[in-house]
C-alpha positions in Angstrom: 4.8 2.4 15.6 3.3 1.9 12.2 1.1 4.7 10.7 -0.6 4.0 7.4 -2.0 6.7 5.2 -4.9 5.6 2.9 -7.7 7.0 0.9 -10.8 5.5 -0.7 -9.9 7.2 -4.0 -6.8 8.5 -5.7 -5.9 12.2 -6.0 -6.9 13.2 -2.5 -3.3 14.3 -1.5 -2.3 11.1 0.4 1.2 11.0 -1.1 1.7 14.7 -0.5 0.9 14.2 3.2 2.8 10.9 3.6 6.1 12.1 2.1 5.9 15.3 4.1 5.1 13.5 7.4 7.8 11.0 6.9 10.5 13.6 6.2 9.2 15.8 9.1 9.4 12.9 11.6 12.9 11.9 10.3 14.2 15.4 10.8 12.8 15.7 14.4 12.6 12.2 15.7 15.1 10.1 13.9 14.8 6.3 13.0 11.9 6.7 10.6 11.2 4.3 7.7 9.0 5.3 4.8 7.4 2.6 2.7 5.8 3.2 -0.7 3.3 0.3 -0.8 1.5 1.5 -4.0 3.6 -1.1 -5.9 1.5 -0.8 -9.1 2.3 2.9 -9.4 5.2 3.8 -7.1 6.2 7.4 -7.5 7.1 8.6 -4.0 10.8 8.4 -4.7 10.3 11.3 -7.1 9.7 13.5 -4.1 12.1 12.0 -1.6 14.9 11.3 -4.0 16.7 8.6 -1.9 20.1 7.2 -2.8 19.3 3.6 -3.6 21.6 1.2 -1.6 19.9 -2.2 -2.1 17.6 -3.8 -4.7 16.2 -7.3 -4.5 14.0 -9.3 -6.8 11.0 -10.9 -5.2 9.5 -14.3 -6.3 6.4 -16.3 -5.4 6.1 -20.1 -5.7 3.9 -21.5 -8.5 3.2 -25.0 -9.6 5.0 -26.7 -12.5 4.3 -30.1 -14.1 6.9 -32.8 -14.1 7.2 -34.3 -17.5 5.6 -37.7 -18.0 4.2 -38.2 -14.5 0.6 -36.8 -14.5 -2.2 -39.3 -14.8 -4.9 -36.6 -15.6 -7.0 -37.3 -12.5 -8.0 -33.6 -12.2 -7.6 -33.3 -8.4 -5.5 -30.2 -8.8 -8.0 -28.5 -11.0 -10.9 -29.3 -8.7 -9.0 -27.9 -5.7 -7.9 -24.6 -7.4 -10.5 -21.8 -6.7 -8.8 -19.4 -9.1 -8.7 -21.4 -12.3 -5.0 -21.5 -12.4 -4.8 -25.2 -13.5 -6.6 -26.8 -16.4 -6.5 -30.5 -17.0 -6.8 -31.6 -20.7 -6.9 -35.0 -22.2 -3.2 -35.1 -23.0 -1.7 -32.6 -20.6 -2.1 -30.2 -17.7 -1.8 -26.5 -18.2 -0.7 -24.1 -15.5 -1.5 -20.4 -15.6 1.0 -18.8 -13.2 -0.6 -15.3 -13.5 -3.7 -16.7 -11.8 -2.0 -18.7 -9.1 -2.3 -17.5 -5.5 0.7 -19.7 -4.3 -1.3 -21.6 -1.7 0.5 -24.9 -2.6 -2.7 -26.9 -2.3 -2.4 -28.4 -5.8 1.0 -29.9 -4.9 -0.4 -31.5 -1.8 -3.4 -33.1 -3.4 -1.7 -34.6 -6.4 -1.6 -38.4 -5.9 1.3 -38.9 -8.3 3.3 -35.9 -7.0 3.4 -34.7 -10.5 3.5 -31.0 -9.5 6.4 -29.1 -8.0 6.7 -25.5 -6.9 9.1 -23.2 -8.8 9.9 -19.5 -8.1 8.3 -16.9 -10.3 9.6 -13.3 -10.1 6.9 -10.6 -9.8 8.6 -7.4 -8.7 11.5 -5.5 -7.2 12.2 -4.1 -3.7 14.4 -1.1 -3.4 15.9 0.6 -0.3 17.8 3.8 0.1 18.4 6.9 2.2 17.0 10.4 1.8 19.0 12.3 4.5 18.1 10.5 7.7 15.0 8.9 6.3 15.1 5.3 5.3 13.0 4.8 2.1 11.7 1.5 0.8 9.7 0.8 -2.3 8.0 -2.1 -4.1 7.6 -2.1 -7.9 5.4 -4.7 -9.4 6.5 -6.0 -12.8 4.5 -4.9 -15.8 1.7 -7.4 -16.6 1.5 -8.8 -13.1 -2.0 -8.7 -11.6 -1.4 -9.5 -7.9 0.1 -6.8 -5.8 -0.6 -8.1 -2.3 2.3 -10.6 -2.1 4.8 -7.9 -3.0 3.3 -5.5 -0.5 3.4 -8.1 2.2 7.1 -8.8 1.4 7.9 -5.1 1.4 6.5 -4.6 4.9 8.6 -7.5 6.2 11.7 -6.6 4.2 12.0 -3.0 5.3 14.3 -2.4 8.3 12.3 -1.6 11.4 12.3 2.0 12.5 10.9 3.7 15.6 8.2 5.0 13.3 7.1 3.4 10.0 5.1 5.5 7.6 3.2 3.4 5.0 1.8 5.1 1.9 -0.9 2.7 0.9 -2.5 2.3 -2.6 -5.7 4.1 -3.3 -9.0 2.3 -3.0 -10.1 -0.6 -0.8 -8.9 -3.6 -2.7 -6.8 -6.6 -1.5 -3.6 -4.6 -2.0 -4.9 -1.9 0.4 -5.8 -4.5 3.0 -2.3 -5.9 2.7 -0.7 -2.5 3.2 -2.9 -1.7 6.3 -2.3 -5.0 8.1 -0.4 -4.5 11.3 -1.0 -0.7 11.4 -1.2 1.1 14.8 -2.9 4.1 13.3 -4.8 4.7 10.0 -4.8 8.2 8.6 -7.6 8.7 6.1 -6.9 11.5 3.6 -10.0 12.8 1.9 -11.6 15.7 0.1 -15.0 17.5 0.5 -16.5 16.2 -2.7 -19.3 13.7 -3.5 -16.7 11.2 -4.8 -14.5 11.9 -1.8 -17.4 11.1 0.6 -18.5 8.0 -1.3 -15.0 6.4 -1.2 -14.3 7.7 2.3 -17.2 5.6 3.5 -15.6 2.5 1.9 -12.3 3.2 3.5 -13.9 3.7 6.9 -15.7 0.4 6.5 -12.4 -1.3 5.8 -10.7 0.3 8.8 -13.6 -0.8 11.0 -13.4 -4.4 9.7 -9.6 -4.5 10.4 -10.1 -3.0 13.9 -7.9 0.0 13.2 -7.9 3.3 15.1 -8.6 6.1 12.6 -8.1 9.9 12.2 -8.7 12.0 9.1 -7.1 14.9 7.2 -9.2 16.9 4.8 -7.3 18.2 1.7 -8.6 21.1 -0.4 -10.9 21.7 2.5 -12.2 25.1 1.2 -13.6 23.8 -2.1 -16.6 21.8 -0.9 -19.4 21.6 1.6 -19.6 20.1 5.1 -20.9 16.6 4.2 -17.5 14.9 4.8 -17.0 16.7 8.1 -20.6 15.7 9.2 -20.0 12.1 8.2 -16.7 11.8 10.1 -18.3 13.4 13.2 -21.1 10.9 13.0 -18.5 8.0 12.8 -16.6 9.4 15.7 -13.4 10.0 13.6 -11.5 13.1 14.5 -10.3 15.5 11.8 -6.8 16.3 13.0 -5.9 18.8 10.2 -7.3 20.5 7.1 -5.3 21.8 4.1 -6.9 24.5 2.0 -6.6 24.6 -1.8 -3.6 26.6 -2.9 -2.3 26.8 -6.4 1.2 27.2 -5.0 1.0 23.8 -3.3 -0.1 22.1 -6.5 2.7 23.7 -8.4 5.4 22.5 -6.0 3.9 19.0 -6.0 3.8 18.9 -9.8 7.5 19.8 -9.9 8.4 16.9 -7.5 9.0 19.2 -4.5 8.3 18.5 -0.9 5.4 20.8 0.1 6.5 20.5 3.7 9.3 23.0 2.9 7.2 25.4 0.9 3.8 25.7 2.4 2.9 26.8 5.9 -0.5 25.2 5.6 1.1 21.8 4.8 3.6 22.2 7.6 0.8 23.0 10.1 -1.1 19.9 9.0 2.0 17.7 9.3 2.8 19.0 12.7 -0.7 18.3 13.9 -0.5 14.8 12.5 2.9 14.2 14.0 1.5 15.0 17.4 -1.3 12.5 16.8 1.3 9.9 15.9 3.2 10.6 19.1 0.0 10.2 21.2 -0.9 7.0 19.4 2.6 5.6 19.9 
């Protein structure tokens, strides 16, 4: 059972809910794996504080030119849709930051002048927080493509009876990579104009991927009913609402688990855990 928590925008409370849900399930169900898939800004370990047991560097294949072999025909440049190869009069330049590791350039080169070499892009970490298995991906500074590291993280993590994936904010390629293979998508939103705008994008993505969806509304008492009306119109159930409480914000800002300090968060997590059990 893989449940992914996502939001069209940042700051909706997705990480607050994801960390609390994962720890609650681990305490009551056992065999739970938590995956921090926001590899560009991983911060969930600040709340879960796992003892790291394993770290592994992750690399992707990129083309490299063999010295003195290229004829300058330009086949590799014409094939590459991402501008990762530039053929000049006296040499071929490869831009590994732009490469999507499809391997097509190596296949079309008539002189076999290109070869694939590994290029490290990030680090995978695994540890334990009590009975909860915690896995994290951390993209190297300066890297632009998060999706390969996320895909590797999802396959690298040890399988649990339940997997809780904390997806990146937004609806970009990295979010799509994090949501792939999900059994349930939990949309965490807020009753604001920005929240509604980006929630629409997240719902469109979930529909396109064929995912079953439910929603949680955070800071539910600070806005109007537009978000609720939209979700009702889309046939997406609101399984829990968390009101704004300064005490929750204070605990979260200090790196604490709001599950253990807020009855409102606990009630929302319990409702969501029941939904996960039904979906599984």
